[in-house]
C-alpha positions in Angstrom: 251.7 70.5 136.2 250.4 72.5 139.1 249.8 69.4 141.3 253.3 68.2 140.7 254.8 71.6 141.4 252.8 71.8 144.7 253.9 68.4 145.8 257.6 69.0 145.0 257.4 72.2 147.0 256.5 70.3 150.2 259.4 67.8 150.1 262.0 67.9 152.9 265.7 67.4 152.2 265.6 63.6 152.7 262.6 63.2 150.4 264.2 65.4 147.8 267.3 63.3 147.8 265.2 60.2 147.1 263.2 61.9 144.3 266.4 63.3 142.7 267.9 59.8 142.6 265.0 58.3 140.5 266.4 56.8 137.3 265.0 59.1 134.7 266.0 60.1 131.2 265.3 62.7 128.6 262.4 65.2 129.2 261.3 63.5 132.4 264.7 64.2 133.9 264.7 67.8 132.7 261.2 68.5 134.0 262.0 67.0 137.4 265.2 69.0 137.7 263.4 72.2 136.7 260.6 71.6 139.2 263.1 71.1 142.0 264.9 74.3 141.1 261.6 76.2 140.7 261.0 75.8 144.5 262.9 79.1 144.9 262.0 80.6 141.6 259.4 83.3 140.7 256.5 82.1 138.7 257.4 84.2 135.7 260.9 82.7 135.6 259.5 79.2 135.8 257.2 79.8 132.8 260.1 81.0 130.8 262.2 77.9 131.6 259.3 75.6 130.8 258.9 77.2 127.4 262.6 76.4 126.8 261.8 72.7 127.1 259.8 72.8 123.9 256.9 70.7 125.3 253.3 71.1 124.4 250.8 71.5 127.2 249.5 68.0 126.7 253.0 66.5 126.8 254.0 68.5 129.9 250.8 67.4 131.7 251.5 63.8 130.8 255.1 64.0 132.1 254.2 65.7 135.3 251.4 63.3 136.0 253.7 60.4 135.6 256.4 62.0 137.7 253.8 62.8 140.5 252.7 59.2 140.7 256.3 57.9 140.6 256.9 60.2 143.6 253.9 58.7 145.4 255.1 55.2 144.8 258.6 56.1 145.8 257.7 57.7 149.1 254.8 55.5 150.1 255.3 52.2 148.2 253.6 49.8 150.6 250.3 51.4 151.6 247.7 53.7 149.9 246.5 54.6 153.4 250.0 55.8 154.2 250.0 57.9 151.0 246.7 59.6 152.2 248.4 60.1 155.5 251.4 61.7 153.8 249.3 64.0 151.7 247.2 65.2 154.7 250.5 65.9 156.6 251.7 68.0 153.7 248.5 70.0 153.7 247.7 69.1 150.1 243.8 68.7 150.0 243.5 68.5 146.2 246.1 65.7 146.0 244.4 64.0 148.9 240.9 64.1 147.5 242.0 62.8 144.1 243.8 59.9 145.8 241.0 59.3 148.2 238.6 58.6 145.4 241.0 56.0 144.0 241.9 54.4 147.3 238.2 54.1 148.5 237.2 52.3 145.3 240.1 49.9 145.7 239.4 49.5 149.4 235.7 48.7 149.0 236.2 46.4 146.0 238.8 44.3 148.0 236.9 44.2 151.3 234.2 41.7 151.7 231.9 42.9 154.5 231.4 39.3 155.8 235.1 38.7 156.0 236.4 41.7 157.9 233.8 44.4 158.7 236.1 46.3 161.0 238.6 46.9 158.2 236.1 49.1 156.4 235.0 51.0 159.6 238.7 51.6 160.4 239.2 53.0 157.0 236.3 55.4 157.4 237.5 56.6 160.8 241.1 57.0 159.5 239.8 59.2 156.6 237.6 61.2 159.0 240.5 62.1 161.2 242.9 62.8 158.3 240.4 65.3 156.8 240.7 67.3 160.0 244.4 67.4 159.9 244.5 70.1 157.2 244.7 73.8 157.9 241.3 74.9 159.2 240.6 77.0 156.1 241.1 73.9 153.9 238.6 71.8 155.8 236.1 70.1 153.4 233.1 70.0 155.7 230.9 67.9 153.3 233.6 65.2 153.2 234.0 65.3 157.0 230.2 64.9 157.5 230.2 62.1 154.9 232.9 60.0 156.4 231.6 60.5 159.9 228.2 59.1 158.7 229.9 56.2 156.9 231.9 55.3 160.0 228.8 55.4 162.2 226.8 53.4 159.7 229.5 50.8 159.6 229.6 50.3 163.4 226.4 51.6 165.0 224.6 48.3 165.4 227.6 46.7 167.1 229.2 49.6 168.9 226.9 52.3 170.2 229.6 53.8 172.4 231.7 54.5 169.3 228.8 56.7 168.1 229.1 58.6 171.4 232.8 58.9 170.8 232.1 60.6 167.5 229.8 63.0 169.2 232.6 63.9 171.6 234.9 64.6 168.7 232.2 66.5 166.8 231.7 68.8 169.9 235.4 69.8 169.7 235.1 70.6 166.0 232.0 72.7 166.8 233.9 74.6 169.5 236.7 75.2 167.0 234.2 76.6 164.5 232.9 78.9 167.2 236.3 80.2 167.9 237.6 80.6 164.4 234.6 81.1 162.1 231.2 82.0 163.4 229.5 81.1 166.7 226.3 80.6 164.7 227.9 77.6 163.0 227.8 75.6 166.2 224.5 74.1 167.1 225.5 73.9 170.8 226.5 76.8 173.0 229.9 76.7 174.6 228.3 76.0 178.0 226.1 73.2 176.6 229.1 71.7 174.8 231.1 71.6 178.0 228.1 70.1 180.0 227.7 67.4 177.4 231.4 66.6 177.4 231.2 66.1 181.2 228.3 63.7 180.7 230.2 61.8 178.1 233.3 61.7 180.4 231.2 60.0 183.1 229.9 57.5 180.6 233.3 56.8 179.3 234.7 56.1 182.8 232.0 53.6 183.5 232.2 51.8 180.1 236.0 51.9 179.7 235.4 52.2 175.9 238.8 53.3 174.6 237.7 55.5 171.7 234.9 57.1 173.7 237.3 57.8 176.6 240.1 59.1 174.3 237.9 61.4 172.2 236.1 62.8 175.2 239.3 63.5 177.1 240.8 65.0 174.0 237.9 67.4 173.6 237.9 68.3 177.3 241.6 69.0 177.1 241.1 71.2 174.1 238.3 73.1 175.9 240.4 73.8 179.0 243.4 74.8 176.8 241.6 77.1 174.3 238.4 78.3 175.9 238.7 78.2 179.6 242.4 78.9 179.5 243.1 76.6 182.5 246.6 75.2 182.0 246.5 72.9 185.0 243.3 71.1 183.9 244.6 71.0 180.4 247.8 69.2 181.6 245.7 66.8 183.7 243.8 65.7 180.7 247.0 65.5 178.6 248.6 63.2 181.1 245.5 61.0 181.0 245.6 60.9 177.2 249.2 59.9 177.3 248.5 57.0 179.5 245.7 55.8 177.2 247.5 56.5 173.9 249.4 53.2 174.1 246.1 51.4 173.5 245.3 53.1 170.2 245.7 51.5 166.8 248.8 53.1 165.3 247.4 52.8 161.7 244.5 55.0 162.7 246.4 57.3 165.1 250.0 57.6 163.7 252.3 60.0 165.7 249.7 60.3 168.5 252.2 59.4 171.2 254.6 62.1 169.9 251.8 64.7 169.5 250.7 64.2 173.1 254.3 64.4 174.4 254.8 67.7 172.5 251.5 69.1 173.9 252.7 68.2 177.5 256.0 69.9 176.9 254.0 72.9 175.7 251.7 72.8 178.7 254.7 72.8 181.1 255.7 76.2 179.7 252.2 77.6 180.6 252.7 76.6 184.2 256.3 77.7 184.5 258.0 74.3 184.5 260.5 75.4 181.8 263.3 72.9 182.6 260.9 70.0 182.3 259.5 71.4 179.1 263.0 71.8 177.6 264.0 68.3 178.7 260.8 66.7 177.2 261.1 68.7 173.9 264.7 67.6 173.5 263.9 63.9 174.3 261.1 63.9 171.6 263.2 65.6 168.9 266.3 63.5 169.6 264.5 60.1 169.7 262.0 60.6 166.9 262.3 58.5 163.8 262.4 60.5 160.5 259.4 58.5 159.3 257.4 59.9 162.1 257.5 63.4 160.6 257.8 65.1 163.9 258.6 68.3 162.0 255.0 68.7 161.0 254.3 69.9 164.5 256.2 73.1 163.8 254.2 75.1 166.3 255.8 73.1 169.1 259.2 73.6 167.5 258.7 77.3 167.7 257.6 77.1 171.3 260.7 75.0 172.1 262.9 77.7 170.5 261.1 80.5 172.3 261.6 78.7 175.7 265.3 78.1 175.0 265.7 81.8 174.3 263.8 82.8 177.4 266.3 80.9 179.6 269.3 82.3 177.7 270.2 79.1 175.7 270.7 81.1 172.4 273.2 78.7 170.7 270.8 75.8 171.4 267.9 77.8 170.1 269.8 78.6 166.8 270.8 74.9 166.4 267.1 73.7 166.9 266.0 76.4 164.4 268.4 75.0 161.7 267.6 71.4 162.5 263.8 71.7 162.6 263.2 74.2 159.8 266.1 74.8 157.4 266.0 71.3 155.9 262.2 71.0 156.0 260.8 74.2 154.7 261.7 76.0 151.5 261.4 79.4 149.8 259.4 82.0 151.6 258.4 79.7 154.4 262.0 79.2 155.4 262.9 82.8 155.0 260.0 84.1 157.1 260.5 81.5 159.8 264.2 82.1 160.1 263.7 85.8 160.0 261.1 85.8 162.8 263.1 83.5 165.1 266.3 85.3 164.3 264.8 88.5 165.7 264.7 86.7 169.1 268.3 85.7 168.7 269.7 89.1 168.1 
């Protein structure tokens, strides 16, 4: 039951409407209705309502398991990779890992290495990146190391520069650990990490290897933004990343174009180009397709709102708040977010 409850709690208004319209009968319909209502219900009250249904623990588990997989099929009917993408976006690591075990078996069983070797390597790279989309405290380091190794093993003989690309990405992860966890967790010092990234940048410019260039620039951008605190250099690398993002495989890098645009809009704020920032934020949020899940980048939504407030556009800020948060977050998340931003508005 817990997994289904967690999943229902992450649904936005559009997804809820689809789930609510599923043709269900009897206890399945009652359980679904209760789980949707329980999003704003204290745990004790939920347990009381569940007991009223008169279901055994085994029957309740069976129903919620069936409902969960029905929701998976409803929201991502065409691709198991897209289902993994959705679960990582929703920050549901337990759901993700359970589905990953299923998807990987299916993927390997239906991929003949002599037919399409790149298909398997793309799968490993996709999973590697998805695993680092969760909140940092939910990172599964063993799985991250495992899928990096699987990816490298699948391409190393034919693509040594892709191995260097993974090193560039790993350096950024190490710097993140240094900042958020413990400097001793990183095998390289900050200075050595930066020096190595500059070496990789020189190699990438000579080779024009897309993944090496993109991962190296991304790590240098992160360094200048978060460690050196140099907004101009950070923006320089972001603009380079934007130019190269068009060459990326969208199945491996979904929403990358949007993420880079939002980062650029955020960088404009740091160097005082507020009008350009607001214009770019508005363009992204206005033109984004609902399937692109632009709302998952909620930090940028808050920066957009904060910037609107700073230039006196209070009505616009309130409208963005309602559009970006009220229909996407629920319960305590919505209440806290609206309360915090409302303090700016009053």
